[in-house]
PQR file with spaces between the fields and no chain letter, atoms N, CA, C, O and H, PARSE charges and radii, in Angstrom:
ATOM       1  N    MET     1       0.836   -1.185    0.000 -0.4000 1.5000
ATOM       2  CA   MET     1       0.000    0.000    0.000 -0.0000 2.0000
ATOM       3  C    MET     1       0.880    1.247    0.000  0.5500 1.7000
ATOM       4  O    MET     1       1.756    1.392    0.853 -0.5500 1.4000
ATOM       5  N    ASN     2       0.652    2.127   -0.937 -0.4000 1.5000
ATOM       6  CA   ASN     2       1.437    3.361   -1.029 -0.0000 2.0000
ATOM       7  C    ASN     2       0.888    4.419   -0.094  0.5500 1.7000
ATOM       8  O    ASN     2      -0.323    4.549    0.087 -0.5500 1.4000
ATOM       9  H    ASN     2      -0.060    2.009   -1.629  0.4000 1.0000
ATOM      10  N    ARG     3       1.795    5.165    0.490 -0.4000 1.5000
ATOM      11  CA   ARG     3       1.436    6.284    1.366 -0.0000 2.0000
ATOM      12  C    ARG     3       1.858    7.577    0.686  0.5500 1.7000
ATOM      13  O    ARG     3       2.680    7.574   -0.231 -0.5500 1.4000
ATOM      14  H    ARG     3       2.779    5.060    0.343  0.4000 1.0000
ATOM      15  N    ILE     4       1.289    8.671    1.143 -0.4000 1.5000
ATOM      16  CA   ILE     4       1.679    9.984    0.629 -0.0000 2.0000
ATOM      17  C    ILE     4       3.072   10.310    1.156  0.5500 1.7000
ATOM      18  O    ILE     4       3.377   10.115    2.333 -0.5500 1.4000
ATOM      19  H    ILE     4       0.621    8.673    1.888  0.4000 1.0000
ATOM      20  N    TYR     5       3.913   10.815    0.245 -0.4000 1.5000
ATOM      21  CA   TYR     5       5.292   11.147    0.584 -0.0000 2.0000
ATOM      22  C    TYR     5       5.586   12.557    0.102  0.5500 1.7000
ATOM      23  O    TYR     5       5.180   12.942   -0.995 -0.5500 1.4000
ATOM      24  H    TYR     5       3.666   10.974   -0.711  0.4000 1.0000
ATOM      25  N    TYR     6       6.288   13.322    0.915 -0.4000 1.5000
ATOM      26  CA   TYR     6       6.624   14.713    0.609 -0.0000 2.0000
ATOM      27  C    TYR     6       8.127   14.822    0.378  0.5500 1.7000
ATOM      28  O    TYR     6       8.931   14.411    1.215 -0.5500 1.4000
ATOM      29  H    TYR     6       6.618   13.009    1.805  0.4000 1.0000
ATOM      30  N    THR     7       8.489   15.382   -0.765 -0.4000 1.5000
ATOM      31  CA   THR     7       9.896   15.515   -1.121 -0.0000 2.0000
ATOM      32  C    THR     7      10.230   16.994   -1.293  0.5500 1.7000
ATOM      33  O    THR     7       9.618   17.688   -2.105 -0.5500 1.4000
ATOM      34  H    THR     7       7.837   15.716   -1.445  0.4000 1.0000
ATOM      35  N    LEU     8      11.192   17.462   -0.533 -0.4000 1.5000
ATOM      36  CA   LEU     8      11.673   18.832   -0.653 -0.0000 2.0000
ATOM      37  C    LEU     8      12.695   18.891   -1.768  0.5500 1.7000
ATOM      38  O    LEU     8      13.703   18.186   -1.733 -0.5500 1.4000
ATOM      39  H    LEU     8      11.689   16.899    0.127  0.4000 1.0000
ATOM      40  N    VAL     9      12.437   19.732   -2.759 -0.4000 1.5000
ATOM      41  CA   VAL     9      13.390   19.936   -3.845 -0.0000 2.0000
ATOM      42  C    VAL     9      13.769   21.412   -3.891  0.5500 1.7000
ATOM      43  O    VAL     9      12.945   22.295   -3.656 -0.5500 1.4000
ATOM      44  H    VAL     9      11.617   20.305   -2.788  0.4000 1.0000
ATOM      45  N    VAL    10      15.029   21.648   -4.198 -0.4000 1.5000
ATOM      46  CA   VAL    10      15.571   23.010   -4.201 -0.0000 2.0000
ATOM      47  C    VAL    10      16.297   23.244   -5.518  0.5500 1.7000
ATOM      48  O    VAL    10      17.091   22.412   -5.956 -0.5500 1.4000
ATOM      49  H    VAL    10      15.699   20.931   -4.389  0.4000 1.0000
ATOM      50  N    ASN    11      16.021   24.364   -6.134 -0.4000 1.5000
ATOM      51  CA   ASN    11      16.738   24.766   -7.332 -0.0000 2.0000
ATOM      52  C    ASN    11      17.952   25.550   -6.865  0.5500 1.7000
ATOM      53  O    ASN    11      17.828   26.661   -6.349 -0.5500 1.4000
ATOM      54  H    ASN    11      15.375   25.039   -5.778  0.4000 1.0000
ATOM      55  N    GLU    12      19.118   24.966   -7.048 -0.4000 1.5000
ATOM      56  CA   GLU    12      20.341   25.567   -6.507 -0.0000 2.0000
ATOM      57  C    GLU    12      21.158   26.267   -7.581  0.5500 1.7000
ATOM      58  O    GLU    12      22.386   26.187   -7.586 -0.5500 1.4000
ATOM      59  H    GLU    12      19.219   24.063   -7.467  0.4000 1.0000
ATOM      60  N    GLU    13      20.486   26.944   -8.476 -0.4000 1.5000
ATOM      61  CA   GLU    13      21.171   27.642   -9.563 -0.0000 2.0000
ATOM      62  C    GLU    13      22.219   28.606   -9.026  0.5500 1.7000
ATOM      63  O    GLU    13      23.298   28.736   -9.604 -0.5500 1.4000
ATOM      64  H    GLU    13      19.488   27.009   -8.472  0.4000 1.0000
ATOM      65  N    HIS    14      21.913   29.275   -7.937 -0.4000 1.5000
ATOM      66  CA   HIS    14      22.869   30.242   -7.393 -0.0000 2.0000
ATOM      67  C    HIS    14      24.130   29.569   -6.857  0.5500 1.7000
ATOM      68  O    HIS    14      25.166   30.221   -6.724 -0.5500 1.4000
ATOM      69  H    HIS    14      21.036   29.170   -7.468  0.4000 1.0000
ATOM      70  N    ILE    15      24.055   28.270   -6.548 -0.4000 1.5000
ATOM      71  CA   ILE    15      25.212   27.548   -6.034 -0.0000 2.0000
ATOM      72  C    ILE    15      25.976   26.873   -7.166  0.5500 1.7000
ATOM      73  O    ILE    15      27.186   27.052   -7.298 -0.5500 1.4000
ATOM      74  H    ILE    15      23.213   27.741   -6.656  0.4000 1.0000
ATOM      75  N    SER    16      25.269   26.098   -7.980 -0.4000 1.5000
ATOM      76  CA   SER    16      25.927   25.276   -8.995 -0.0000 2.0000
ATOM      77  C    SER    16      25.932   25.902  -10.379  0.5500 1.7000
ATOM      78  O    SER    16      26.755   25.547  -11.223 -0.5500 1.4000
ATOM      79  H    SER    16      24.285   25.952   -7.873  0.4000 1.0000
ATOM      80  N    GLY    17      25.013   26.833  -10.614 -0.4000 1.5000
ATOM      81  CA   GLY    17      24.931   27.473  -11.911 -0.0000 2.0000
ATOM      82  C    GLY    17      24.162   26.687  -12.956  0.5500 1.7000
ATOM      83  O    GLY    17      23.999   27.156  -14.082 -0.5500 1.4000
ATOM      84  H    GLY    17      24.344   27.121   -9.928  0.4000 1.0000
ATOM      85  N    ASN    18      23.673   25.467  -12.596 -0.4000 1.5000
ATOM      86  CA   ASN    18      23.006   24.657  -13.611 -0.0000 2.0000
ATOM      87  C    ASN    18      21.487   24.811  -13.610  0.5500 1.7000
ATOM      88  O    ASN    18      20.847   24.470  -14.605 -0.5500 1.4000
ATOM      89  H    ASN    18      23.805   25.085  -11.681  0.4000 1.0000
ATOM      90  N    GLY    19      20.901   25.303  -12.552 -0.4000 1.5000
ATOM      91  CA   GLY    19      19.463   25.526  -12.501 -0.0000 2.0000
ATOM      92  C    GLY    19      18.624   24.275  -12.365  0.5500 1.7000
ATOM      93  O    GLY    19      17.402   24.347  -12.495 -0.5500 1.4000
ATOM      94  H    GLY    19      21.421   25.581  -11.744  0.4000 1.0000
ATOM      95  N    TRP    20      19.235   23.130  -12.107 -0.4000 1.5000
ATOM      96  CA   TRP    20      18.493   21.889  -11.927 -0.0000 2.0000
ATOM      97  C    TRP    20      17.919   21.809  -10.526  0.5500 1.7000
ATOM      98  O    TRP    20      18.439   22.417   -9.590 -0.5500 1.4000
ATOM      99  H    TRP    20      20.228   23.071  -12.001  0.4000 1.0000
ATOM     100  N    TRP    21      16.849   21.058  -10.395 -0.4000 1.5000
ATOM     101  CA   TRP    21      16.235   20.810   -9.096 -0.0000 2.0000
ATOM     102  C    TRP    21      16.927   19.630   -8.434  0.5500 1.7000
ATOM     103  O    TRP    21      17.177   18.613   -9.079 -0.5500 1.4000
ATOM     104  H    TRP    21      16.426   20.564  -11.155  0.4000 1.0000
ATOM     105  N    ASN    22      17.233   19.759   -7.164 -0.4000 1.5000
ATOM     106  CA   ASN    22      17.898   18.719   -6.394 -0.0000 2.0000
ATOM     107  C    ASN    22      17.000   18.274   -5.250  0.5500 1.7000
ATOM     108  O    ASN    22      16.370   19.104   -4.594 -0.5500 1.4000
ATOM     109  H    ASN    22      17.030   20.586   -6.640  0.4000 1.0000
ATOM     110  N    ILE    23      16.939   16.984   -5.011 -0.4000 1.5000
ATOM     111  CA   ILE    23      16.204   16.460   -3.863 -0.0000 2.0000
ATOM     112  C    ILE    23      17.043   16.705   -2.619  0.5500 1.7000
ATOM     113  O    ILE    23      18.210   16.317   -2.553 -0.5500 1.4000
ATOM     114  H    ILE    23      17.450   16.310   -5.544  0.4000 1.0000
ATOM     115  N    GLU    24      16.432   17.356   -1.633 -0.4000 1.5000
ATOM     116  CA   GLU    24      17.146   17.681   -0.395 -0.0000 2.0000
ATOM     117  C    GLU    24      16.667   16.862    0.801  0.5500 1.7000
ATOM     118  O    GLU    24      17.446   16.567    1.708 -0.5500 1.4000
ATOM     119  H    GLU    24      15.485   17.671   -1.687  0.4000 1.0000
ATOM     120  N    PHE    25      15.385   16.495    0.803 -0.4000 1.5000
ATOM     121  CA   PHE    25      14.831   15.829    1.983 -0.0000 2.0000
ATOM     122  C    PHE    25      13.496   15.217    1.614  0.5500 1.7000
ATOM     123  O    PHE    25      12.796   15.724    0.738 -0.5500 1.4000
ATOM     124  H    PHE    25      14.752   16.735    0.067  0.4000 1.0000
ATOM     125  N    GLY    26      13.143   14.133    2.277 -0.4000 1.5000
ATOM     126  CA   GLY    26      11.847   13.522    2.073 -0.0000 2.0000
ATOM     127  C    GLY    26      11.292   12.969    3.368  0.5500 1.7000
ATOM     128  O    GLY    26      12.046   12.570    4.256 -0.5500 1.4000
ATOM     129  H    GLY    26      13.712   13.721    2.989  0.4000 1.0000
ATOM     130  N    SER    27       9.957   12.944    3.478 -0.4000 1.5000
ATOM     131  CA   SER    27       9.323   12.474    4.705 -0.0000 2.0000
ATOM     132  C    SER    27       7.857   12.145    4.433  0.5500 1.7000
ATOM     133  O    SER    27       7.258   12.634    3.474 -0.5500 1.4000
ATOM     134  H    SER    27       9.344   13.268    2.756  0.4000 1.0000
ATOM     135  N    TYR    28       7.305   11.319    5.285 -0.4000 1.5000
ATOM     136  CA   TYR    28       5.869   11.069    5.244 -0.0000 2.0000
ATOM     137  C    TYR    28       5.109   12.202    5.935  0.5500 1.7000
ATOM     138  O    TYR    28       3.883   12.267    5.849 -0.5500 1.4000
ATOM     139  H    TYR    28       7.791   10.922    6.064  0.4000 1.0000
ATOM     140  N    SER    29       5.818   13.081    6.609 -0.4000 1.5000
ATOM     141  CA   SER    29       5.207   14.187    7.343 -0.0000 2.0000
ATOM     142  C    SER    29       5.492   15.519    6.652  0.5500 1.7000
ATOM     143  O    SER    29       6.645   15.941    6.561 -0.5500 1.4000
ATOM     144  H    SER    29       6.815   13.028    6.679  0.4000 1.0000
ATOM     145  N    ARG    30       4.445   16.176    6.168 -0.4000 1.5000
ATOM     146  CA   ARG    30       4.611   17.497    5.551 -0.0000 2.0000
ATOM     147  C    ARG    30       5.155   18.487    6.581  0.5500 1.7000
ATOM     148  O    ARG    30       5.967   19.350    6.248 -0.5500 1.4000
ATOM     149  H    ARG    30       3.509   15.833    6.242  0.4000 1.0000
ATOM     150  N    ALA    31       4.706   18.361    7.830 -0.4000 1.5000
ATOM     151  CA   ALA    31       5.178   19.252    8.890 -0.0000 2.0000
ATOM     152  C    ALA    31       6.693   19.135    9.073  0.5500 1.7000
ATOM     153  O    ALA    31       7.375   20.130    9.322 -0.5500 1.4000
ATOM     154  H    ALA    31       4.046   17.660    8.100  0.4000 1.0000
ATOM     155  N    GLU    32       7.206   17.919    8.947 -0.4000 1.5000
ATOM     156  CA   GLU    32       8.653   17.719    9.081 -0.0000 2.0000
ATOM     157  C    GLU    32       9.409   18.395    7.926  0.5500 1.7000
ATOM     158  O    GLU    32      10.468   18.985    8.136 -0.5500 1.4000
ATOM     159  H    GLU    32       6.652   17.112    8.745  0.4000 1.0000
ATOM     160  N    VAL    33       8.865   18.306    6.722 -0.4000 1.5000
ATOM     161  CA   VAL    33       9.487   18.963    5.573 -0.0000 2.0000
ATOM     162  C    VAL    33       9.466   20.480    5.775  0.5500 1.7000
ATOM     163  O    VAL    33      10.458   21.153    5.494 -0.5500 1.4000
ATOM     164  H    VAL    33       8.004   17.827    6.552  0.4000 1.0000
ATOM     165  N    LEU    34       8.355   21.018    6.254 -0.4000 1.5000
ATOM     166  CA   LEU    34       8.270   22.458    6.518 -0.0000 2.0000
ATOM     167  C    LEU    34       9.278   22.883    7.575  0.5500 1.7000
ATOM     168  O    LEU    34       9.828   23.982    7.503 -0.5500 1.4000
ATOM     169  H    LEU    34       7.549   20.471    6.482  0.4000 1.0000
ATOM     170  N    GLU    35       9.523   22.019    8.557 -0.4000 1.5000
ATOM     171  CA   GLU    35      10.523   22.291    9.586 -0.0000 2.0000
ATOM     172  C    GLU    35      11.928   22.394    8.978  0.5500 1.7000
ATOM     173  O    GLU    35      12.699   23.284    9.338 -0.5500 1.4000
ATOM     174  H    GLU    35       9.076   21.126    8.615  0.4000 1.0000
ATOM     175  N    VAL    36      12.250   21.492    8.067 -0.4000 1.5000
ATOM     176  CA   VAL    36      13.560   21.517    7.405 -0.0000 2.0000
ATOM     177  C    VAL    36      13.701   22.810    6.600  0.5500 1.7000
ATOM     178  O    VAL    36      14.766   23.429    6.597 -0.5500 1.4000
ATOM     179  H    VAL    36      11.624   20.770    7.775  0.4000 1.0000
ATOM     180  N    ILE    37      12.632   23.217    5.921 -0.4000 1.5000
ATOM     181  CA   ILE    37      12.676   24.480    5.169 -0.0000 2.0000
ATOM     182  C    ILE    37      12.940   25.632    6.123  0.5500 1.7000
ATOM     183  O    ILE    37      13.786   26.485    5.851 -0.5500 1.4000
ATOM     184  H    ILE    37      11.767   22.715    5.924  0.4000 1.0000
ATOM     185  N    GLU    38      12.226   25.662    7.231 -0.4000 1.5000
ATOM     186  CA   GLU    38      12.392   26.738    8.205 -0.0000 2.0000
ATOM     187  C    GLU    38      13.800   26.764    8.797  0.5500 1.7000
ATOM     188  O    GLU    38      14.364   27.837    9.012 -0.5500 1.4000
ATOM     189  H    GLU    38      11.540   24.970    7.452  0.4000 1.0000
ATOM     190  N    ASP    39      14.369   25.584    9.059 -0.4000 1.5000
ATOM     191  CA   ASP    39      15.695   25.504    9.669 -0.0000 2.0000
ATOM     192  C    ASP    39      16.835   25.742    8.678  0.5500 1.7000
ATOM     193  O    ASP    39      17.803   26.430    8.999 -0.5500 1.4000
ATOM     194  H    ASP    39      13.911   24.712    8.884  0.4000 1.0000
ATOM     195  N    ASP    40      16.720   25.170    7.469 -0.4000 1.5000
ATOM     196  CA   ASP    40      17.856   25.152    6.552 -0.0000 2.0000
ATOM     197  C    ASP    40      17.714   26.058    5.332  0.5500 1.7000
ATOM     198  O    ASP    40      18.718   26.460    4.745 -0.5500 1.4000
ATOM     199  H    ASP    40      15.933   24.610    7.209  0.4000 1.0000
ATOM     200  N    TRP    41      16.489   26.384    4.945 -0.4000 1.5000
ATOM     201  CA   TRP    41      16.274   27.137    3.702 -0.0000 2.0000
ATOM     202  C    TRP    41      15.463   28.410    3.938  0.5500 1.7000
ATOM     203  O    TRP    41      14.817   28.906    3.015 -0.5500 1.4000
ATOM     204  H    TRP    41      15.673   26.058    5.422  0.4000 1.0000
ATOM     205  N    TYR    42      15.488   28.943    5.154 -0.4000 1.5000
ATOM     206  CA   TYR    42      14.682   30.108    5.523 -0.0000 2.0000
ATOM     207  C    TYR    42      14.991   31.344    4.679  0.5500 1.7000
ATOM     208  O    TYR    42      14.126   32.204    4.513 -0.5500 1.4000
ATOM     209  H    TYR    42      16.013   28.541    5.904  0.4000 1.0000
ATOM     210  N    ASP    43      16.196   31.445    4.149 -0.4000 1.5000
ATOM     211  CA   ASP    43      16.566   32.647    3.386 -0.0000 2.0000
ATOM     212  C    ASP    43      16.538   32.420    1.873  0.5500 1.7000
ATOM     213  O    ASP    43      16.952   33.288    1.105 -0.5500 1.4000
ATOM     214  H    ASP    43      16.899   30.746    4.284  0.4000 1.0000
ATOM     215  N    ALA    44      16.054   31.265    1.453 -0.4000 1.5000
ATOM     216  CA   ALA    44      15.990   30.972    0.017 -0.0000 2.0000
ATOM     217  C    ALA    44      14.890   31.805   -0.646  0.5500 1.7000
ATOM     218  O    ALA    44      13.820   31.997   -0.067 -0.5500 1.4000
ATOM     219  H    ALA    44      15.718   30.560    2.077  0.4000 1.0000
ATOM     220  N    PRO    45      15.149   32.293   -1.839 -0.5600 1.5000
ATOM     221  CA   PRO    45      14.131   33.058   -2.557  0.2800 2.0000
ATOM     222  C    PRO    45      12.900   32.201   -2.865  0.5500 1.7000
ATOM     223  O    PRO    45      12.999   31.002   -3.123 -0.5500 1.4000
ATOM     224  N    LYS    46      11.746   32.854   -2.829 -0.4000 1.5000
ATOM     225  CA   LYS    46      10.509   32.162   -3.177 -0.0000 2.0000
ATOM     226  C    LYS    46      10.631   31.635   -4.607  0.5500 1.7000
ATOM     227  O    LYS    46      11.173   32.324   -5.471 -0.5500 1.4000
ATOM     228  H    LYS    46      11.665   33.828   -2.619  0.4000 1.0000
ATOM     229  N    GLY    47      10.147   30.457   -4.858 -0.4000 1.5000
ATOM     230  CA   GLY    47      10.262   29.853   -6.170 -0.0000 2.0000
ATOM     231  C    GLY    47      11.476   28.948   -6.306  0.5500 1.7000
ATOM     232  O    GLY    47      11.582   28.185   -7.266 -0.5500 1.4000
ATOM     233  H    GLY    47       9.707   29.897   -4.156  0.4000 1.0000
ATOM     234  N    GLN    48      12.386   29.029   -5.354 -0.4000 1.5000
ATOM     235  CA   GLN    48      13.580   28.185   -5.374 -0.0000 2.0000
ATOM     236  C    GLN    48      13.319   26.854   -4.669  0.5500 1.7000
ATOM     237  O    GLN    48      14.091   25.905   -4.809 -0.5500 1.4000
ATOM     238  H    GLN    48      12.300   29.648   -4.573  0.4000 1.0000
ATOM     239  N    ILE    49      12.221   26.795   -3.907 -0.4000 1.5000
ATOM     240  CA   ILE    49      11.897   25.616   -3.105 -0.0000 2.0000
ATOM     241  C    ILE    49      10.518   25.107   -3.499  0.5500 1.7000
ATOM     242  O    ILE    49       9.589   25.888   -3.701 -0.5500 1.4000
ATOM     243  H    ILE    49      11.594   27.566   -3.793  0.4000 1.0000
ATOM     244  N    LYS    50      10.399   23.800   -3.604 -0.4000 1.5000
ATOM     245  CA   LYS    50       9.104   23.173   -3.866 -0.0000 2.0000
ATOM     246  C    LYS    50       8.994   21.925   -3.001  0.5500 1.7000
ATOM     247  O    LYS    50       9.993   21.301   -2.643 -0.5500 1.4000
ATOM     248  H    LYS    50      11.154   23.166   -3.439  0.4000 1.0000
ATOM     249  N    ILE    51       7.745   21.575   -2.674 -0.4000 1.5000
ATOM     250  CA   ILE    51       7.464   20.312   -2.016 -0.0000 2.0000
ATOM     251  C    ILE    51       6.647   19.484   -2.999  0.5500 1.7000
ATOM     252  O    ILE    51       5.540   19.863   -3.381 -0.5500 1.4000
ATOM     253  H    ILE    51       6.934   22.082   -2.965  0.4000 1.0000
ATOM     254  N    LEU    52       7.207   18.351   -3.402 -0.4000 1.5000
ATOM     255  CA   LEU    52       6.492   17.439   -4.286 -0.0000 2.0000
ATOM     256  C    LEU    52       5.698   16.468   -3.428  0.5500 1.7000
ATOM     257  O    LEU    52       6.217   15.932   -2.449 -0.5500 1.4000
ATOM     258  H    LEU    52       8.107   18.043   -3.092  0.4000 1.0000
ATOM     259  N    THR    53       4.448   16.240   -3.788 -0.4000 1.5000
ATOM     260  CA   THR    53       3.597   15.294   -3.082 -0.0000 2.0000
ATOM     261  C    THR    53       3.312   14.132   -4.021  0.5500 1.7000
ATOM     262  O    THR    53       2.701   14.306   -5.075 -0.5500 1.4000
ATOM     263  H    THR    53       4.025   16.675   -4.584  0.4000 1.0000
ATOM     264  N    THR    54       3.762   12.946   -3.627 -0.4000 1.5000
ATOM     265  CA   THR    54       3.615   11.760   -4.465 -0.0000 2.0000
ATOM     266  C    THR    54       3.282   10.566   -3.569  0.5500 1.7000
ATOM     267  O    THR    54       3.163   10.699   -2.350 -0.5500 1.4000
ATOM     268  H    THR    54       4.259   12.805   -2.771  0.4000 1.0000
ATOM     269  N    SER    55       3.137    9.409   -4.194 -0.4000 1.5000
ATOM     270  CA   SER    55       3.122    8.183   -3.404 -0.0000 2.0000
ATOM     271  C    SER    55       4.571    7.908   -3.007  0.5500 1.7000
ATOM     272  O    SER    55       5.491    8.557   -3.503 -0.5500 1.4000
ATOM     273  H    SER    55       3.233    9.301   -5.184  0.4000 1.0000
ATOM     274  N    ASP    56       4.763    6.955   -2.123 -0.4000 1.5000
ATOM     275  CA   ASP    56       6.114    6.751   -1.590 -0.0000 2.0000
ATOM     276  C    ASP    56       6.999    5.841   -2.431  0.5500 1.7000
ATOM     277  O    ASP    56       8.120    5.540   -2.021 -0.5500 1.4000
ATOM     278  H    ASP    56       4.016    6.428   -1.720  0.4000 1.0000
ATOM     279  N    GLY    57       6.542    5.403   -3.572 -0.4000 1.5000
ATOM     280  CA   GLY    57       7.391    4.595   -4.434 -0.0000 2.0000
ATOM     281  C    GLY    57       8.421    5.453   -5.151  0.5500 1.7000
ATOM     282  O    GLY    57       8.129    6.581   -5.546 -0.5500 1.4000
ATOM     283  H    GLY    57       5.632    5.647   -3.905  0.4000 1.0000
ATOM     284  N    GLN    58       9.623    4.920   -5.320 -0.4000 1.5000
ATOM     285  CA   GLN    58      10.687    5.679   -5.982 -0.0000 2.0000
ATOM     286  C    GLN    58      10.289    6.072   -7.393  0.5500 1.7000
ATOM     287  O    GLN    58      10.654    7.151   -7.860 -0.5500 1.4000
ATOM     288  H    GLN    58       9.861    4.003   -4.999  0.4000 1.0000
ATOM     289  N    GLY    59       9.544    5.212   -8.079 -0.4000 1.5000
ATOM     290  CA   GLY    59       9.095    5.527   -9.434 -0.0000 2.0000
ATOM     291  C    GLY    59       8.229    6.769   -9.479  0.5500 1.7000
ATOM     292  O    GLY    59       8.335    7.565  -10.412 -0.5500 1.4000
ATOM     293  H    GLY    59       9.247    4.335   -7.700  0.4000 1.0000
ATOM     294  N    ALA    60       7.372    6.945   -8.482 -0.4000 1.5000
ATOM     295  CA   ALA    60       6.501    8.129   -8.429 -0.0000 2.0000
ATOM     296  C    ALA    60       7.314    9.394   -8.182  0.5500 1.7000
ATOM     297  O    ALA    60       7.036   10.443   -8.763 -0.5500 1.4000
ATOM     298  H    ALA    60       7.286    6.298   -7.724  0.4000 1.0000
ATOM     299  N    ILE    61       8.305    9.289   -7.329 -0.4000 1.5000
ATOM     300  CA   ILE    61       9.170   10.443   -7.046 -0.0000 2.0000
ATOM     301  C    ILE    61       9.982   10.795   -8.295  0.5500 1.7000
ATOM     302  O    ILE    61      10.101   11.967   -8.651 -0.5500 1.4000
ATOM     303  H    ILE    61       8.531    8.437   -6.857  0.4000 1.0000
ATOM     304  N    ASP    62      10.536    9.782   -8.955 -0.4000 1.5000
ATOM     305  CA   ASP    62      11.296   10.011  -10.194 -0.0000 2.0000
ATOM     306  C    ASP    62      10.423   10.657  -11.262  0.5500 1.7000
ATOM     307  O    ASP    62      10.872   11.565  -11.962 -0.5500 1.4000
ATOM     308  H    ASP    62      10.439    8.830   -8.666  0.4000 1.0000
ATOM     309  N    ALA    63       9.176   10.198  -11.396 -0.4000 1.5000
ATOM     310  CA   ALA    63       8.261   10.764  -12.392 -0.0000 2.0000
ATOM     311  C    ALA    63       7.962   12.227  -12.085  0.5500 1.7000
ATOM     312  O    ALA    63       7.892   13.045  -13.002 -0.5500 1.4000
ATOM     313  H    ALA    63       8.811    9.461  -10.828  0.4000 1.0000
ATOM     314  N    ALA    64       7.785   12.567  -10.812 -0.4000 1.5000
ATOM     315  CA   ALA    64       7.530   13.955  -10.423 -0.0000 2.0000
ATOM     316  C    ALA    64       8.739   14.834  -10.733  0.5500 1.7000
ATOM     317  O    ALA    64       8.587   15.980  -11.156 -0.5500 1.4000
ATOM     318  H    ALA    64       7.842   11.903  -10.067  0.4000 1.0000
ATOM     319  N    MET    65       9.935   14.295  -10.521 -0.4000 1.5000
ATOM     320  CA   MET    65      11.147   15.051  -10.826 -0.0000 2.0000
ATOM     321  C    MET    65      11.296   15.253  -12.332  0.5500 1.7000
ATOM     322  O    MET    65      11.674   16.337  -12.775 -0.5500 1.4000
ATOM     323  H    MET    65      10.058   13.365  -10.177  0.4000 1.0000
ATOM     324  N    ARG    66      11.005   14.223  -13.120 -0.4000 1.5000
ATOM     325  CA   ARG    66      11.065   14.368  -14.579 -0.0000 2.0000
ATOM     326  C    ARG    66      10.082   15.434  -15.049  0.5500 1.7000
ATOM     327  O    ARG    66      10.411   16.249  -15.910 -0.5500 1.4000
ATOM     328  H    ARG    66      10.698   13.341  -12.761  0.4000 1.0000
ATOM     329  N    LYS    67       8.893   15.429  -14.491 -0.4000 1.5000
ATOM     330  CA   LYS    67       7.880   16.429  -14.861 -0.0000 2.0000
ATOM     331  C    LYS    67       8.379   17.828  -14.503  0.5500 1.7000
ATOM     332  O    LYS    67       8.251   18.754  -15.303 -0.5500 1.4000
ATOM     333  H    LYS    67       8.626   14.767  -13.791  0.4000 1.0000
ATOM     334  N    LEU    68       8.939   17.984  -13.321 -0.4000 1.5000
ATOM     335  CA   LEU    68       9.456   19.274  -12.873 -0.0000 2.0000
ATOM     336  C    LEU    68      10.581   19.757  -13.779  0.5500 1.7000
ATOM     337  O    LEU    68      10.686   20.952  -14.057 -0.5500 1.4000
ATOM     338  H    LEU    68       9.043   17.231  -12.671  0.4000 1.0000
ATOM     339  N    GLU    69      11.413   18.845  -14.236 -0.4000 1.5000
ATOM     340  CA   GLU    69      12.560   19.190  -15.073 -0.0000 2.0000
ATOM     341  C    GLU    69      12.219   19.168  -16.574  0.5500 1.7000
ATOM     342  O    GLU    69      13.115   19.282  -17.411 -0.5500 1.4000
ATOM     343  H    GLU    69      11.328   17.875  -14.010  0.4000 1.0000
ATOM     344  N    GLY    70      10.960   19.026  -16.908 -0.4000 1.5000
ATOM     345  CA   GLY    70      10.574   19.019  -18.303 -0.0000 2.0000
ATOM     346  C    GLY    70      11.026   17.768  -19.032  0.5500 1.7000
ATOM     347  O    GLY    70      11.333   17.817  -20.223 -0.5500 1.4000
ATOM     348  H    GLY    70      10.232   18.933  -16.228  0.4000 1.0000
ATOM     349  N    GLY    71      11.069   16.641  -18.322 -0.4000 1.5000
ATOM     350  CA   GLY    71      11.431   15.376  -18.940 -0.0000 2.0000
ATOM     351  C    GLY    71      12.911   15.078  -18.969  0.5500 1.7000
ATOM     352  O    GLY    71      13.312   14.048  -19.511 -0.5500 1.4000
ATOM     353  H    GLY    71      10.819   16.601  -17.354  0.4000 1.0000
ATOM     354  N    GLN    72      13.738   15.937  -18.407 -0.4000 1.5000
ATOM     355  CA   GLN    72      15.186   15.761  -18.516 -0.0000 2.0000
ATOM     356  C    GLN    72      15.844   15.200  -17.278  0.5500 1.7000
ATOM     357  O    GLN    72      17.059   15.002  -17.284 -0.5500 1.4000
ATOM     358  H    GLN    72      13.413   16.774  -17.966  0.4000 1.0000
ATOM     359  N    TRP    73      15.109   14.937  -16.223 -0.4000 1.5000
ATOM     360  CA   TRP    73      15.710   14.430  -14.985 -0.0000 2.0000
ATOM     361  C    TRP    73      15.869   12.932  -15.084  0.5500 1.7000
ATOM     362  O    TRP    73      15.001   12.252  -15.630 -0.5500 1.4000
ATOM     363  H    TRP    73      14.122   15.099  -16.219  0.4000 1.0000
ATOM     364  N    SER    74      16.973   12.402  -14.562 -0.4000 1.5000
ATOM     365  CA   SER    74      17.150   10.943  -14.582 -0.0000 2.0000
ATOM     366  C    SER    74      17.522   10.426  -13.213  0.5500 1.7000
ATOM     367  O    SER    74      17.711    9.222  -13.038 -0.5500 1.4000
ATOM     368  H    SER    74      17.679   12.955  -14.119  0.4000 1.0000
């Protein structure tokens, strides 16, 4: 049985220069993901951070990342 899973992704263009989205954290608790944002990404510009909501299978997370990256994420 799949559960809802929350994945924190951050566009680190200002760090790496590539503008790709990177997975930073994942949890079954949205509140926990929001806590990580508050603790670690509080000064990030709006639009640089997203929370993906998927089922907890790796395939679902990969598909969400591909969609976010316009089909180019692997």
